[in-house]
C-alpha positions as CSV (number, residue, x, y, z in Angstrom):
1,M,20.7,31.5,60.4
2,G,23.8,30.4,62.2
3,S,24.5,34.0,63.9
4,A,20.8,33.9,64.8
5,A,21.6,30.3,66.7
6,D,24.8,31.9,68.1
7,A,22.8,34.9,69.5
8,I,20.3,32.4,71.4
9,G,22.8,30.2,72.4
10,D,24.9,33.2,74.0
11,A,21.8,34.4,75.7
12,L,21.4,31.1,77.7
13,G,24.6,31.8,79.5
14,A,27.4,29.5,80.7
15,I,25.8,26.9,83.3
16,G,29.2,24.9,83.6
17,D,31.1,22.5,81.6
18,F,29.7,19.4,83.2
19,F,26.1,20.2,83.6
20,S,26.0,21.8,79.6
21,S,27.4,18.3,78.4
22,A,25.2,16.5,80.8
23,F,22.3,18.4,79.9
24,S,22.9,17.7,76.0
25,A,23.2,14.2,76.7
26,I,19.7,14.1,78.5
27,G,17.8,16.4,76.0
28,N,15.1,18.3,76.0
29,T,11.4,19.0,74.1
30,L,13.0,21.3,71.7
31,G,16.7,22.3,72.3
32,G,19.6,23.6,70.1
33,L,18.4,26.6,68.3
34,F,15.4,27.0,70.4
35,G,17.4,27.1,73.8
36,G,15.5,25.2,76.4
37,V,12.1,26.3,75.4
38,S,9.4,23.7,75.7
39,V,7.1,23.1,72.9
40,P,3.6,22.6,73.9
41,D,2.0,19.2,72.9
42,F,-0.2,18.5,70.3
43,D,-3.2,18.3,72.6
44,V,-3.0,21.6,74.3
45,P,-5.8,23.7,73.6
46,G,-5.4,27.1,71.4
47,G,-5.9,28.4,68.3
48,D,-3.1,28.9,65.7
49,T,-3.9,32.2,63.8
50,D,-0.9,33.3,62.0
51,T,-1.7,31.9,58.8
52,G,-5.4,30.6,59.1
53,P,-7.6,29.7,56.1
54,Q,-9.5,32.9,55.8
55,G,-6.0,35.0,55.5
56,V,-4.3,32.2,53.3
57,T,-6.6,32.6,50.5
58,V,-7.2,36.3,50.4
59,T,-5.8,38.2,47.5
60,K,-3.1,40.6,48.9
61,T,-1.4,44.0,47.7
62,G,1.8,45.6,48.8
63,S,5.6,45.2,48.9
64,Q,5.9,44.1,52.7
65,V,3.3,41.1,52.2
66,A,5.1,38.0,53.3
67,I,5.4,35.1,50.7
68,P,4.1,31.9,52.3
69,V,5.5,28.5,52.0
70,V,3.4,25.6,50.9
71,Y,3.9,22.0,51.9
72,G,1.9,19.5,50.4
73,F,-1.4,20.7,48.6
74,R,-3.1,23.9,49.7
75,R,-4.8,27.0,48.3
76,V,-3.3,30.5,48.4
77,G,-4.4,33.9,47.1
78,G,-2.0,35.7,45.3
79,R,0.1,38.6,46.1
80,I,0.0,41.4,43.7
81,I,3.7,42.6,43.1
82,F,3.2,44.2,39.8
83,A,0.0,45.6,37.9
84,E,0.4,47.9,34.9
85,T,-2.1,48.6,31.6
86,N,-1.1,48.6,27.9
87,G,-2.8,48.7,24.7
88,T,-5.3,50.3,22.7
89,R,-7.1,52.3,25.3
90,N,-5.5,50.6,27.9
91,S,-7.5,47.5,27.4
92,F,-4.9,45.4,28.7
93,L,-4.0,44.8,32.3
94,Y,-0.9,42.8,33.4
95,V,-0.8,41.4,37.0
96,I,1.9,39.7,38.6
97,Y,0.6,37.5,41.4
98,A,3.3,35.9,43.8
99,V,2.1,32.5,44.9
100,A,4.9,30.8,47.4
101,E,8.3,30.3,48.0
102,G,9.9,28.1,45.2
103,R,10.5,25.8,44.0
104,I,7.2,24.5,43.9
105,R,5.9,21.1,42.0
106,G,3.3,23.2,40.3
107,I,-0.1,24.7,40.3
108,N,-3.1,22.7,39.7
109,R,-6.0,25.1,39.6
110,I,-6.3,28.7,39.4
111,H,-9.5,30.7,40.2
112,I,-10.1,34.2,39.1
113,Q,-12.6,36.1,41.0
114,D,-13.8,32.6,42.3
115,I,-14.1,30.9,39.2
116,E,-12.1,28.2,38.1
117,L,-10.4,28.5,34.9
118,P,-10.4,25.5,32.8
119,R,-7.3,23.0,33.4
120,P,-4.4,22.3,30.9
121,T,-3.9,18.6,29.9
122,G,-2.1,16.7,32.5
123,G,-3.5,18.6,35.3
124,L,-0.7,20.9,36.0
125,Y,0.4,24.4,34.4
126,T,3.7,23.7,32.5
127,S,6.0,26.3,34.1
128,G,7.0,29.1,31.6
129,Q,4.3,28.0,29.0
130,K,1.8,31.0,28.2
131,Y,-1.9,29.7,28.0
132,N,-4.7,31.4,26.2
133,I,-8.0,30.8,27.9
134,T,-10.5,30.0,25.2
135,S,-13.3,28.8,27.0
136,G,-15.4,29.3,29.9
137,R,-16.0,32.8,31.4
138,Y,-12.8,34.2,30.5
139,A,-13.0,33.0,26.8
140,N,-10.4,35.0,24.7
141,R,-10.2,37.5,27.4
142,L,-7.4,36.0,29.4
143,Q,-3.9,34.8,29.2
144,V,-1.6,33.3,32.1
145,Q,1.9,32.1,32.6
146,V,2.8,30.1,35.4
147,F,6.5,29.9,36.9
148,N,7.5,27.2,39.7
149,N,10.6,28.9,40.7
150,G,11.5,32.2,39.1
151,L,13.6,33.0,36.2
152,V,17.1,33.7,35.5
153,A,18.4,37.2,36.5
154,G,16.2,39.8,34.3
155,L,13.4,37.0,33.8
156,G,14.4,36.8,30.0
157,S,11.8,34.1,29.2
158,N,9.1,36.4,30.6
159,D,7.3,37.1,27.5
160,L,3.8,37.7,28.8
161,A,4.9,40.3,31.4
162,K,7.3,42.0,29.0
163,E,4.1,43.0,26.8
164,S,3.4,45.8,29.3
165,A,5.1,48.9,29.1
166,S,7.5,48.9,32.0
167,W,8.4,45.7,32.9
168,G,11.3,44.8,30.6
169,Q,12.7,48.2,31.1
170,R,14.5,47.1,34.5
171,S,16.5,44.0,35.4
172,R,14.3,42.3,37.7
173,G,14.6,39.0,39.8
174,A,12.3,36.4,41.6
175,Q,14.6,33.5,42.4
176,N,13.0,30.8,44.7
177,M,9.5,32.4,44.1
178,A,6.4,30.8,42.6
179,Y,4.7,33.4,40.7
180,V,2.0,33.8,38.0
181,V,1.5,36.5,35.2
182,C,-1.9,37.3,34.0
183,R,-2.9,39.7,31.0
184,F,-6.5,40.8,31.5
185,E,-8.6,42.1,28.4
186,W,-11.3,44.8,28.8
187,K,-13.3,45.2,25.6
188,E,-15.3,48.4,24.8
189,I,-19.1,48.0,26.4
190,K,-21.6,49.3,23.6
191,S,-24.5,47.7,24.7
192,Q,-26.2,45.7,27.5
193,E,-25.0,42.4,25.9
194,D,-21.5,43.6,26.0
195,A,-21.9,44.5,29.5
196,D,-23.5,41.3,30.5
197,A,-20.5,39.2,28.6
198,N,-17.8,41.5,30.5
199,P,-16.3,38.9,33.2
200,Y,-14.6,41.4,35.3
201,R,-16.1,43.2,38.5
202,G,-13.8,46.3,38.5
203,G,-10.5,46.5,40.1
204,I,-7.6,44.2,40.0
205,P,-9.0,41.0,39.6
206,T,-8.6,38.5,42.9
207,A,-6.7,35.3,42.0
208,Q,-6.4,32.1,44.3
209,F,-3.8,29.1,43.2
210,D,-4.2,25.6,44.2
211,V,-0.6,24.7,44.6
212,L,1.2,21.5,45.0
213,G,4.1,22.7,47.4
214,K,7.4,23.0,47.9
215,M,9.8,20.5,46.3
216,V,11.4,18.5,49.3
217,Y,13.8,15.7,50.4
218,D,11.9,12.6,50.9
219,V,13.4,11.3,54.1
220,T,12.1,8.0,53.6
221,Q,14.9,7.5,51.1
222,H,17.5,7.8,53.8
223,T,19.6,5.1,53.5
224,S,21.2,4.7,57.2
225,G,23.1,6.4,59.9
226,A,22.7,9.6,61.9
227,D,24.0,12.0,59.1
228,L,22.1,12.7,56.0
229,S,24.1,12.2,52.9
230,A,24.4,15.8,51.8
231,D,23.9,19.4,53.0
232,Y,20.3,21.1,52.2
233,D,21.1,22.6,48.8
234,S,22.5,19.1,47.6
235,L,19.9,16.7,49.3
236,S,17.6,15.5,46.0
237,K,13.9,17.3,45.8
238,T,12.2,15.6,43.1
239,A,8.5,16.4,44.3
240,N,6.3,18.0,46.9
241,S,5.7,15.7,49.9
242,Y,2.5,15.1,51.9
243,N,4.6,13.7,54.8
244,P,4.9,15.9,57.8
245,V,8.2,14.8,58.9
246,S,9.9,15.5,55.6
247,N,8.2,18.9,55.6
248,L,9.3,19.6,59.0
249,L,12.6,18.6,58.1
250,D,12.7,20.8,55.2
251,Y,11.7,24.0,57.3
252,L,14.5,22.9,59.9
253,M,16.8,22.9,57.3
254,N,16.0,25.5,54.8
255,P,18.5,28.6,55.0
256,V,16.4,31.0,53.4
257,Y,12.6,30.9,55.2
258,G,13.5,28.2,57.7
259,C,16.0,27.5,60.6
260,G,18.9,26.8,58.7
261,I,20.0,23.9,60.9
262,P,23.0,22.1,59.4
263,K,23.0,18.3,58.7
264,E,25.4,17.4,61.4
265,E,22.6,18.3,63.9
266,I,19.9,16.1,62.5
267,D,19.3,12.5,63.4
268,A,18.5,11.3,59.9
269,D,17.5,7.6,61.3
270,S,14.8,9.1,63.7
271,F,13.3,11.3,60.9
272,K,13.2,8.2,58.7
273,R,11.5,5.9,61.2
274,A,9.1,8.9,62.0
275,A,8.3,9.6,58.4
276,I,7.7,5.7,57.6
277,K,5.1,5.6,60.3
278,C,3.2,8.8,58.8
279,N,3.0,6.9,55.4
280,Q,1.6,3.6,56.8
281,R,-1.6,2.6,55.6
282,V,-4.4,2.4,58.3
283,Q,-8.1,2.1,58.0
284,Y,-10.2,4.9,58.4
285,S,-13.7,4.4,60.2
286,T,-15.6,5.6,57.0
287,G,-14.1,2.5,55.1
288,Y,-11.8,4.5,53.3
289,S,-7.8,3.7,53.8
290,G,-5.2,5.9,53.8
291,K,-1.7,7.2,54.9
292,A,-1.8,7.6,59.0
293,I,-0.7,11.0,59.3
294,T,-0.5,13.6,56.1
295,C,0.6,17.2,56.1
296,N,-1.0,20.2,54.0
297,A,0.2,23.3,55.3
298,V,0.5,27.1,54.4
299,I,3.5,28.7,56.4
300,G,3.8,32.1,56.9
301,T,7.3,33.6,56.8
302,K,6.4,36.4,58.8
303,S,6.1,34.2,61.9
304,T,8.8,33.2,64.3
305,L,10.7,30.0,63.6
306,F,9.6,28.5,66.9
307,T,5.9,29.3,65.9
308,N,6.3,27.5,62.7
309,V,8.1,24.6,64.0
310,K,5.7,24.2,66.8
311,R,2.8,24.4,64.0
312,L,4.6,21.7,61.8
313,L,5.7,19.5,64.9
314,A,2.0,19.5,66.0
315,G,0.8,18.0,62.9
316,T,3.2,15.0,63.0
317,R,2.0,14.2,66.5
318,G,5.3,14.1,67.7
319,F,8.3,15.1,70.1
320,M,11.5,16.3,68.9
321,P,14.3,16.1,71.6
322,F,17.4,17.7,71.1
323,I,20.0,14.8,72.1
324,Q,23.5,14.8,71.9
325,G,23.9,17.9,69.6
326,R,21.3,16.3,67.5
327,Y,17.5,16.6,67.0
328,K,15.3,13.5,67.2
329,I,11.6,13.0,66.4
330,N,9.2,10.7,67.9
331,I,5.9,10.2,66.6
332,E,3.1,9.9,69.6
333,D,1.3,6.5,69.2
334,G,1.0,3.0,70.6
335,G,4.7,2.9,71.5
336,N,6.2,0.4,68.7
337,A,9.4,1.1,67.5
338,T,8.6,1.0,63.7
339,D,4.6,0.3,63.6
340,I,2.1,3.2,64.4
341,T,-0.5,0.9,64.7
342,S,0.8,-1.6,67.1
343,S,0.3,-1.9,71.1
344,T,3.5,-4.1,71.3
345,L,6.1,-1.8,73.0
346,T,9.7,-2.1,74.5
347,S,10.0,-0.1,77.7
348,A,13.4,2.2,77.8
349,F,13.7,1.6,81.5
350,D,12.2,-0.2,84.2
351,V,11.8,2.4,87.0
352,T,11.6,1.1,90.5
353,E,11.8,2.4,94.1
354,K,15.4,2.1,94.1
355,H,15.9,4.1,91.2
356,M,13.7,7.1,93.0
357,V,15.2,9.6,95.2
358,G,13.5,12.6,96.7
359,D,10.0,14.1,95.9
360,I,7.6,12.1,93.9
361,A,4.4,13.1,92.9
362,L,1.2,11.4,91.0
363,K,-1.5,13.6,89.7
364,G,-4.7,12.3,88.4
365,E,-7.1,14.2,85.8
366,D,-8.6,17.9,86.7
367,K,-10.7,20.2,85.1
368,Q,-7.6,22.2,83.8
369,N,-6.8,19.1,81.4
370,K,-9.8,17.2,81.2
371,Y,-12.6,17.3,78.3
372,N,-16.0,15.9,77.6
373,Q,-16.0,17.4,74.3
374,V,-13.2,18.0,72.1
375,I,-13.6,20.1,69.0
376,V,-10.7,19.7,66.2
377,K,-10.3,22.3,63.3
378,Y,-8.9,21.3,60.2
379,I,-8.7,22.4,56.3
380,D,-10.9,20.4,53.9
381,P,-9.8,20.6,50.3
382,D,-13.0,19.1,49.3
383,L,-15.0,22.0,50.8
384,G,-13.2,24.7,49.1
385,F,-10.1,24.5,51.5
386,T,-12.4,25.9,54.1
387,E,-12.0,25.6,58.0
388,Q,-14.1,22.9,59.3
389,E,-14.3,21.4,62.5
390,V,-15.1,17.6,64.1
391,A,-16.3,17.1,67.5
392,Y,-15.9,13.8,69.8
393,T,-17.8,13.5,73.0
394,E,-19.5,10.7,74.9
395,S,-22.9,11.5,76.3
396,A,-22.5,9.7,79.6
397,D,-19.3,11.8,80.2
398,V,-21.0,14.9,80.0
399,T,-23.6,13.7,82.3
400,A,-21.2,12.4,85.0
401,D,-19.2,15.7,84.9
402,G,-22.2,17.8,84.9
403,E,-20.8,20.7,83.1
404,D,-19.6,21.3,79.4
405,L,-15.7,20.8,79.6
406,I,-14.9,21.7,75.9
407,G,-11.2,21.7,74.4
408,E,-10.8,23.4,70.8
409,F,-7.6,22.8,69.0
410,D,-6.4,23.8,65.6
411,F,-4.5,21.6,63.0
412,H,-4.0,23.8,60.0
413,T,-1.6,20.8,58.6
414,I,-4.3,18.7,58.7
415,S,-6.9,18.2,55.5
416,N,-8.3,14.8,56.0
417,K,-11.3,14.8,58.1
418,N,-10.9,11.1,59.2
419,Q,-7.4,11.9,60.5
420,A,-9.0,15.1,62.6
421,T,-11.6,12.7,64.0
422,D,-8.9,10.3,65.2
423,I,-7.0,13.1,66.8
424,A,-10.2,14.6,68.5
425,R,-10.9,11.0,69.8
426,L,-7.3,10.6,71.0
427,I,-7.2,14.1,72.9
428,Y,-10.4,13.1,74.4
429,K,-9.5,9.7,75.9
430,K,-6.0,10.9,77.0
431,S,-7.6,13.7,78.7
432,R,-9.9,11.3,81.0
433,N,-7.6,8.2,81.3
434,Q,-4.0,9.5,81.8
435,R,-2.3,10.6,85.0
436,F,1.1,12.7,85.3
437,L,4.2,11.6,87.3
438,S,7.4,13.5,88.5
439,F,10.1,12.2,90.3
440,S,14.2,12.4,90.6
441,A,15.8,9.5,90.0
442,T,19.5,8.4,89.8
443,P,21.9,9.2,87.1
444,E,21.0,5.4,85.6
445,L,18.1,7.3,83.9
446,L,20.4,9.4,81.7
447,E,20.0,6.8,79.1
448,V,16.3,7.5,78.6
449,E,15.3,10.3,76.4
450,P,12.2,12.6,76.0
451,G,9.5,10.7,74.1
452,D,10.3,7.3,75.3
453,I,8.3,4.8,77.6
454,I,9.1,3.7,80.6
455,T,7.9,1.3,83.1
456,V,7.1,2.5,86.7
457,T,6.8,0.0,89.7
458,S,6.0,1.8,93.1
459,T,4.1,0.5,96.3
460,V,3.8,3.9,97.8
461,L,1.9,5.0,94.5
462,N,0.5,1.6,93.9
463,L,1.9,1.2,90.7
464,S,3.2,-2.1,88.9
465,Q,5.0,-1.9,85.7
466,T,2.9,1.0,84.9
467,T,3.8,2.6,81.5
468,F,4.4,6.4,81.2
469,R,6.0,8.3,78.3
470,V,8.7,10.7,79.5
471,L,7.5,14.5,78.4
472,S,10.6,16.1,79.6
473,M,14.1,15.6,81.8
474,S,16.5,17.9,83.8
475,F,19.1,17.9,86.0
476,T,18.5,19.0,89.9
477,K,21.0,20.9,91.7
478,D,22.2,17.9,93.5
479,G,23.0,16.1,90.2
480,F,19.9,14.0,89.9
481,V,17.8,13.4,86.9
482,S,14.3,14.9,87.2
483,I,11.6,13.2,85.3
484,Q,8.1,14.4,83.9
485,A,5.9,11.9,82.5
486,R,2.5,11.0,81.5
487,E,0.7,7.8,81.7
488,H,0.6,5.8,78.5
489,I,-2.1,3.3,77.3
490,A,-1.5,1.9,74.0
491,S,-5.0,1.3,73.6
492,L,-5.9,4.6,73.2
493,Y,-3.7,5.3,70.0
494,P,-4.6,2.8,67.2
495,F,-6.8,4.2,64.8
496,V,-10.4,4.2,65.0
497,Q,-12.0,1.1,62.9
498,N,-15.8,1.1,64.0
499,E,-17.1,4.7,64.5
500,Q,-18.9,6.0,61.4
501,I,-18.1,9.0,59.8
502,V,-20.1,10.6,57.2
503,L,-18.7,11.8,53.9
504,P,-19.5,15.8,53.7
505,S,-22.3,16.4,51.2
506,Q,-21.4,18.8,48.1
507,T,-20.8,22.4,48.8
508,Y,-22.9,24.9,47.5
509,K,-21.7,28.6,47.1
510,P,-23.7,31.5,45.7
511,S,-22.9,32.8,42.3
512,M,-23.5,36.3,40.9
513,Y,-24.2,34.5,37.5
514,A,-26.6,31.8,38.7
515,L,-30.0,32.0,39.7
516,T,-29.7,28.5,41.3
517,P,-27.1,27.2,43.9
518,L,-24.1,25.8,42.1
519,A,-23.1,22.3,43.0
520,K,-19.4,21.8,43.5
521,T,-17.8,18.8,42.0
522,N,-15.9,16.4,44.3
523,P,-14.0,13.7,43.3
524,V,-15.3,10.2,44.4
525,V,-12.3,9.5,47.0
526,P,-12.1,12.7,49.1
527,I,-8.7,14.9,48.5
528,G,-7.9,14.7,52.3
529,V,-7.7,10.8,51.6
530,A,-5.7,10.7,48.3
531,P,-4.2,14.0,47.4
532,P,-3.0,14.8,43.6
533,L,0.0,13.5,42.5
534,D,1.3,11.9,45.6
535,N,4.6,10.1,44.7
536,E,5.3,8.5,48.1
537,D,4.8,4.8,48.8
538,V,2.5,3.8,51.2
539,V,3.8,1.5,54.2
540,T,2.0,-1.7,54.2
541,G,4.0,-3.8,56.7
542,F,7.2,-4.9,57.8
543,D,9.4,-8.1,56.9
544,S,11.2,-10.5,58.9
545,A,14.3,-8.3,59.0
546,G,12.0,-5.3,60.1
547,A,12.2,-3.6,56.5
548,A,9.3,-1.5,55.5
549,T,7.2,-3.2,52.7
550,T,5.2,-0.6,50.2
551,T,2.6,-0.2,48.0
552,A,2.0,2.5,45.4
553,P,-0.2,5.4,46.9
554,D,-3.8,6.0,45.8
555,N,-3.5,8.1,42.6
556,S,-7.5,8.2,41.8
557,N,-7.3,12.2,42.4
558,N,-4.1,12.8,40.0
559,T,-6.9,14.5,37.8
560,L,-9.6,16.2,39.5
561,P,-13.1,16.9,38.5
562,Q,-13.7,20.3,36.6
563,S,-16.2,22.5,38.6
564,P,-18.7,23.8,36.3
565,D,-18.6,27.5,35.0
566,V,-22.1,28.5,35.2
567,G,-21.6,32.1,34.2
568,A,-20.1,31.0,30.9
569,N,-23.1,30.1,29.7
570,R,-25.9,32.8,30.1
571,T,-28.7,31.0,28.7
572,V,-31.9,29.5,29.5
573,T,-32.5,25.5,28.4
574,Q,-35.3,24.3,30.5
575,F,-39.0,25.3,29.7
576,I,-42.2,24.4,31.3
577,G,-44.8,22.3,28.8
578,T,-48.0,20.9,30.1
579,G,-49.1,19.3,26.8
580,L,-52.8,19.9,26.9
581,N,-55.0,18.0,24.5
582,G,-53.5,18.6,21.1
583,S,-53.4,22.4,22.1
584,V,-50.1,24.5,21.0
585,D,-48.7,23.4,24.5
586,D,-47.9,20.2,23.2
587,I,-44.6,21.6,21.8
588,P,-41.8,20.1,23.5
589,V,-40.7,21.0,27.0
590,N,-37.3,22.5,26.0
591,S,-38.9,24.6,23.6
592,T,-40.1,28.0,23.5
593,L,-40.9,28.3,19.6
594,L,-44.7,29.2,19.7
595,V,-45.1,32.0,17.1
596,G,-48.1,32.8,15.0
597,G,-50.9,34.9,13.7
598,A,-53.2,36.9,16.5
599,Y,-54.6,35.0,19.1
600,T,-55.3,31.8,17.2
601,R,-55.6,28.4,18.9
602,N,-55.3,26.4,15.5
603,Y,-51.8,24.3,15.8
604,N,-50.7,24.5,12.2
605,N,-51.5,28.4,11.7
606,W,-50.2,28.9,15.1
607,L,-46.7,27.8,13.7
608,A,-47.4,29.3,10.1
609,G,-44.8,31.9,10.8
610,L,-42.0,29.7,11.4
611,I,-42.4,26.4,9.7
612,P,-41.8,27.1,5.9
613,S,-43.8,24.2,4.7
614,I,-47.0,25.9,6.0
615,T,-47.9,28.8,3.9
616,N,-51.5,29.7,5.5
617,W,-50.6,33.2,5.3
618,T,-54.1,34.6,4.4
619,W,-55.4,33.2,7.5
620,I,-53.0,34.7,9.3
621,Q,-53.7,38.1,7.6
622,A,-57.6,37.7,8.1
623,H,-57.0,37.2,12.2
624,Q,-54.2,39.6,12.5
625,S,-55.5,42.9,14.4
626,T,-56.0,46.2,12.5
627,S,-53.2,47.7,14.2
628,D,-49.2,47.9,13.9
629,T,-48.9,44.6,16.0
630,F,-48.5,41.0,16.0
631,A,-49.0,38.5,18.6
632,F,-47.1,35.1,19.7
633,A,-46.8,32.8,22.7
634,Y,-43.8,30.9,24.5
635,H,-43.6,28.6,27.3
636,P,-42.2,30.0,30.9
637,P,-38.6,28.9,32.0
638,E,-38.7,26.2,34.5
639,D,-36.5,28.7,36.9
640,S,-39.4,30.6,38.8
641,M,-36.8,33.3,39.5
642,L,-37.0,34.1,35.5
643,D,-40.1,36.0,36.0
644,T,-40.0,38.7,32.9
645,L,-39.7,38.4,29.1
646,R,-37.8,41.6,28.0
647,L,-37.8,42.3,24.4
648,Y,-35.3,44.8,22.7
649,Y,-36.1,46.7,20.0
650,Y,-33.7,47.3,17.4
651,N,-33.9,49.3,13.8
652,R,-32.2,46.9,11.4
653,S,-31.2,50.0,9.0
654,D,-28.8,51.3,11.6
655,N,-28.7,49.0,14.3
656,S,-30.0,51.5,17.2
657,L,-31.7,50.2,20.0
658,Q,-35.2,51.9,20.2
659,G,-36.1,50.6,23.7
660,Y,-37.5,47.6,25.4
661,F,-40.6,46.3,26.5
662,D,-41.0,43.9,29.6
663,K,-43.9,41.3,29.8
664,N,-44.4,39.3,33.0
665,V,-44.4,35.5,33.3
666,F,-48.0,35.7,34.2
667,R,-48.7,31.9,33.6
668,R,-46.3,29.1,34.9
669,D,-48.9,26.2,33.7
670,R,-48.8,26.7,29.9
671,A,-48.0,29.1,27.1
672,N,-47.7,33.0,27.8
673,N,-49.3,35.2,25.3
674,V,-47.5,38.5,24.0
675,Q,-48.3,41.4,21.7
676,I,-46.0,43.3,19.9
677,N,-46.9,47.1,19.0
678,L,-45.5,49.1,16.0
679,I,-43.8,46.5,13.9
680,T,-42.2,47.6,10.5
681,E,-40.2,46.1,8.3
682,D,-36.8,47.2,10.0
683,T,-37.8,46.1,13.3
684,Y,-35.5,43.5,14.7
685,I,-36.3,42.3,18.3
686,V,-33.9,40.5,20.6
687,P,-35.8,38.5,23.6
688,R,-34.4,37.9,26.7
689,F,-35.3,36.2,30.0
690,R,-34.9,38.5,33.0
691,N,-34.9,38.2,37.1
692,S,-36.3,41.2,37.9
693,Y,-34.8,40.8,41.6
694,D,-31.1,41.3,40.4
695,N,-31.7,42.8,37.0
696,K,-29.8,40.0,35.2
697,E,-30.7,38.9,31.9
698,Y,-30.3,35.5,30.1
699,A,-31.0,34.6,26.6
700,D,-33.3,31.9,25.1
701,G,-31.1,28.5,24.7
702,S,-33.9,26.2,23.8
703,A,-33.4,23.4,21.1
704,N,-36.4,23.3,19.1
705,S,-37.7,20.1,17.4
706,T,-38.9,22.1,14.2
707,A,-36.6,22.8,11.2
708,T,-34.0,25.4,11.8
709,I,-34.9,29.0,10.6
710,T,-33.3,31.2,8.1
711,Y,-33.3,34.8,8.8
712,I,-31.3,38.0,8.7
713,N,-29.6,39.2,12.0
714,L,-28.7,42.9,13.1
715,N,-25.5,42.9,11.0
716,N,-27.6,42.1,7.8
717,Q,-26.1,38.5,7.7
718,S,-28.1,35.6,7.0
719,V,-28.0,32.9,9.8
720,T,-30.0,29.8,11.2
721,G,-31.6,29.2,14.5
722,T,-34.4,27.6,16.2
723,G,-34.8,29.6,19.3
724,L,-37.5,32.3,19.9
725,E,-35.4,35.2,18.7
726,A,-34.9,33.5,15.2
727,A,-38.8,32.6,14.9
728,I,-40.0,36.0,16.0
729,N,-37.5,37.5,13.6
730,E,-38.1,35.5,10.8
731,F,-41.7,36.0,11.2
732,I,-41.7,39.6,10.9
733,Q,-39.0,39.5,7.9
734,R,-41.1,37.2,6.2
735,G,-44.2,38.8,6.7
736,G,-43.2,41.8,5.4
737,F,-44.8,44.2,8.0
738,K,-45.4,47.9,6.6
739,A,-46.7,50.2,9.0
740,N,-48.8,53.4,8.4
741,P,-48.8,55.4,11.7
742,N,-51.4,57.7,10.1
743,T,-54.1,55.1,9.6
744,S,-52.5,52.5,12.3
745,V,-53.2,49.9,9.7
746,T,-50.8,46.8,9.1
747,F,-50.7,45.3,5.6
748,H,-49.0,42.1,4.9
749,N,-46.6,41.6,1.5
750,L,-47.7,38.0,1.4
751,G,-45.9,36.8,-1.5
752,G,-45.6,33.4,-2.6
């Protein structure tokens, strides 16, 4: 990165020894490596589309796909860098997904085809450990192995990838990259049940990973002085960070994907002060309290360095001037040197008319920088890491302006709705209450830096000790200092305390396996307020010596709730029961077990076929129709989308499918009667509840109050059950039906 900096510096040209050194002393908004290019304020409208949320979570394929940098906690899609089949009939598919630049702290959650895998104990996948998924949709069909930072040359410990045919035949490297190896297993489909049990949709499965991001240096631990204690590679990096200043510092110094700026060009004290401000506890208007400013970002490594620095800097709500050969950072707030919520400030310089020379201009608000509605977009981890937005407006301003003046802003480093609302209000208030001042001044103002707050007194402009924040500085051709500043009103900056912010309701997303919307499980405290495994203390105040006092962060989300995998259990468990006057409908609501002789309403005889203690077979024989049939009844499922009972006929002698029979659920207020034709002693019936709209089927999962039933399954094994399949087949097998197709007469071998 040093050569890139030299090239940029050469392009600027020589501007004279005096002006070069003087300008370095003054500083600009973002100098050094970035020349004299100014970075827009965080409140300049515009979209950040380089690594927007839609593209970040998409699974991508290709050798030219950039590997992102993850700071904080974000969801990213995998980059497929290897895919190969192996095993008998190519039943195993081995896929390697590149996840992020390493070393990351770990992966918290894995989603395959939008379904969350069961998480390991402790919440993070152990790097290098192989996991066999034993529950949920992918039970015994998926193995995963996570690597937080690549491996030694040749990837010697990557035993799961080595099961493929060709991976181990070459020397491969994946240094400084987090990736995941998956082994997907396809099983031969021989029946409808096999097809239903297949969890894969075809093609290489998509994968998304919830990443606790890049391990970075915690700049709040810096001791003192302008210099950091070590170069980038030697700085202690023990965890990911939710602090925007620590993350910005990492990107500025990283020589691989970042700017490669040496420690000698970093003012470590200013970064520490700003980072401590971000970690201060503030009261959100929802009643929650949390850190003032946090950062959860995905940085695209194909974007320019300037674009990425601008994005991270906007998330700090700060300035980064280049002063006397070092980068400094100042948080835009009430103006206090150490406390982000304080309105008590010290002026850097008291400007009067004796300091002003030449032209002076004071500009008020206009339509170019004035809003009556501000929309801020952010990423919400409690809503599936999707892009959400908050809006701030005051109706009286809309009426007064007579038209909509709307500003839209993207903050994809923000994942806390409360912080997004605070910024929307701040931008709104600033646009309507701040004036811009530009003037030339004597060299006495060389001691002022961009980001400082000055007071201005001028009878011409009717200003008396009016505070302004310096935005930029430069030299005029006459050797004076040109100042551009914006009016500073401290009361605009403290965090909102009284305005209500409603927590989002649970999100609902459709599932191809679910008949009803699936409620996503959210934690009690939003992830944006208390991110998982936050190890950086919260600043609670300052002692008499000015040192920060701290307390431990909120760790209530260290273990996030498990979202349900509705597709892993394709059964129906709730049925309608009306309980009408002692009839068969008195069977409990969770029961489908209504089986018996033909069209009887006698409670005992209706259940004669399934309760061994009742043996009134003579009555059943007398009321059985004289064709090869028998009848039963069942309660309808509560889910109205299940509108059909499908009965599959199997021949138990060879397990061959003889076809199926559909019966509509025509009554939803009581049991439905069904008559089955052509029953023989070799018949085996598999019932399924079907959604005729999408043709998906669900097994009976009722838990009946009757005794368990013993019957012979399709594999000629003696098993027990309490469901509809058990009752029907026990009745057929116990009754001993023998059909004579020529006479269409059914006989019972009643026995004892």
